[in-house]
N, C-alpha and C positions, 0 to 999 in steps of 0.2 A: 950076364945072366948065366948063373952054374947050370950043368945038365939037368941036375934035380928039378930046380927050380921052374927051368924051360918045360920039363917033362909033366909036372904037376900045372903047370898054367894051361897046356894043350888039354889036360884031361878035365879040367876046369871048363875051357871054352868047349870040349865035346858036349859036356853035361849040360852048358849052357843051350846048345844046339838042340839037344834031345828036348830039353824041357820047354824050348819054342814050339817045337812039334807038336808037343802034347798040349801046351796053351792054345796052340791054334785047332787042334782037335776038339778041345773042350768048348771053345766058343761057337763053331761053326755047326756043332750039333746041339747047342743050347737055341733052341728057336727062338725062345724067348727074349733071350738076350741079342741074337742077331737081328730080330725084328726091332726092336726097341731102338739099338745102335747104329743100326746098317740101314733098314728099310724106311724108318719113319723120316730121316733127312731127306730121302729121295721123292717120296712119297709127297712132303711136304713142298720140294722144288717143283714137283710136276702140277702141283694142285695151285699153289700160288702165281706160278711163272706162267700157266695156262690163262689163268684168271685174269691177269695184268699184261699180257702179251701185246706188244704194240703202245704200252703206254711209256710215258717217260716221268724222271723225276726232276722236279722244278726245282728243288731247294739244292739240286747238285747238278745246277747249270744244263737241267735239260736232257740228261743222258739217259738212254734207254732202260726203262726198268730191269730187264734182264742182267744188264751190265753191274746193276747194284746188287739184286736180290741172289742172283746164284752165288757169288763170293759169300755172302751173308749167311746163306743156308750152307755153303762149304765151311764157315766157321762153325756153326751150329752140329755140324756133323763131327768135326775134329772134337768138340767139347764132348758130344755123347758118346764116341768111341774111346775117348782117352779120360776123362773125368769122371763122367758118370758110368760107364762101364768098369774103369778101374775102383772106383770108391764101393760100389755095390758088390761085385765080385769079392774084393779083400773083406769086405765086412762078414761076406759068407763064409769064406775061409777060414776067416778067425773063429766064428762063432762054431763051426765045424770041428774045430781043432787041429785042421791042416796045416796052418802056419806053425802050429807047436810040433806037430810031428815032424815037419820040415827039417827042425833043428837037428834031428836026430839022422837024418840020411846024408850020404856021401856029398851032397848037393852045398856048398857054400852059401851062406844067406847073399852075399852080393852075387853069386850067379843066378840065383832063384829070381831074385828082384831085377836084374839084368834080362832074364828071360821073360818075365813078365812084362817088362815095358818094350823088349824088344819084338813080343809078340803084339802090342797095342799099337807099335808104330808100324807092322805089316797090316792090320787092319785100317789104320788111318791112312796110309797109303793109298788101298785099294778103294776107300771109300773117296778120296781126294780124286783116283783117276776116273771113278766111275761118273761122280758129280761133275767133273770138268768136261767129260766125253759127253755127257748129256745135255749139259749146257751149250757147248759148241755144234752138236748136233740137231738140238732140238729148237734152241731158243737164240743161234746166232752168237752167242759169246765169242768173243776174239780173244786168242791166246797169243800175246805179243812177246817175241824173244829179247826184245829190250827192258819188259819191267818182270822177267822169270826170276831175277835176283831176289827182286823184292817179294815176289808170292813165295819163294823157295824158304828165304830166311824168317819172313812171317809164320809158316807152317811151321819150320823147326823150332822156332822158338815158342809158339802156340802149342805144339805139341808137348814140350818139355814142361812147359808150366801147368798144363792141364793134368798131365800124366802125375807129375810128382804131387801137384794138390789133390787128386783123387786116391792117391795112397795115403798122404797125409792126414787129410779130413777123416780117416777112419778112426782117427784116434779119438776122436768126438761124436762118433756113431754109437750107441749105447748097442745096440743089436742088429742082426741083419734084416729083421722084419722093419726095423724104421728107417733102415737106408735109401729104399727110393724116395720116402717122403720128406727126408732130410735133402738128400740131393737134390730132387726137384726142386723144394722151396730155394735153395742156394742158387738154380740155375734159371728156371724159368720167367720168375718176375724179372731178372736182369735182362733176358734178351728181348723184352718189350719195349727197355729204354736203351738199348745197345746197340740200335740199327740192325738187328737181325732180321727182323718181318717188314718193319717200314722205316723210313728215314726219321730219326731222333731229332733232325736238326732244329726244329719247330717247337719242342716239348719245353716245359718250363725250365730254366736256368737250373733249378734246386735237382731235378731228375737227371739232366744231361750232367751236372756235376757229380751226381753218384754213379752214373754209369761208368765216368772216366776213372774213379777209383778202382773198380774193380778189372779183372782181365778181359772179361766177354767183349767190351768196346773196341781195345785197342786189337785183338784179334780180328774182329768182324772188320774196321776201318783198315787195317792194314792191308788185308786181302781186297778190299772194294778200292783202295787208293791203287793197287796193282792193277787192276781191271778198268779204272775209269779212264775212259778214252781222252780225258784233258789231260793225264800223267805223263810227263815226260822224263826221261832217264832211266834209271834202274828200277823204278818203282818203290823204294825204301822209304819208309814213313819213320824217321827218327824218333819222334816222339810215342807211336806206339810200339815201336821195338824195344824203347827203355822200359816203356811200362811192363812187357812182356817179360824182358830180364829180370827187373825187380820181382815180379811174381814167381817166377821159375826159382831165383833164390829163396824166396819164402816158401816155395812149393817142398824144394831141397831139405830145407831146415825142419818143416812139418813132416816129411818122410822119414828123416832119421829120428826124429822125437818119438814116431811111431815105432820105427822098426828097434829101436832100442827097448822099449817098455815090454814088460812080459805078455806074451801073447796068450790071447784069450781073454785080455782086461781093456776095457775102453777107458777115457780118461774121465 
């Protein structure tokens, strides 16, 4: 790499770092976004885990309910901080003309996208640490070193899939006002058949089949597999990881389709 290209790359990476700091300040100063995507999952964790403390999940071999629910609500937190947050905020930025104005700044488009994804990853890491810490301290969740690879890989693929999908789906959102409705319609119904709030093992086969098509179920199942006391080895669940990898590819495709279209327009 020649000196000019190296200098340009360092400048762009510096701009990415600056933009990440800006995105972080914007997120934490927006109380509505912070409550919805960060506080809600923790609130649900406290409510449901407290109500069902001491219970066991018969359909999962009688494991403690907390070993099932804490990783399930972690999956919900990941989805809220990546897919929901990214889709709604991107729709707002598009409607406000900020995405179009960004094209006239020194910040390259790839650097802007990288910064927004980087900021989202930081938020996801924060919700992961807080959720697991609360699960361990208050509900006896066991973190096992042997299954950390499964936990880590599932979180990485889940974050990649839902972040790119969050950007890509903005192409189909007509305006920012419609974003919360559309995004929640694509998430909330699926959480009830994807083993987030309660086991879906005994649901009708058609509902279980629908859940397996979408990425919420493999994310929740992959995390629950890593925390299941019966799991041996590294905690990697091949079928869940394959599903998340496929959805990551779909998300990347939709994201680039959105980024290539003239900003300010919806599909």
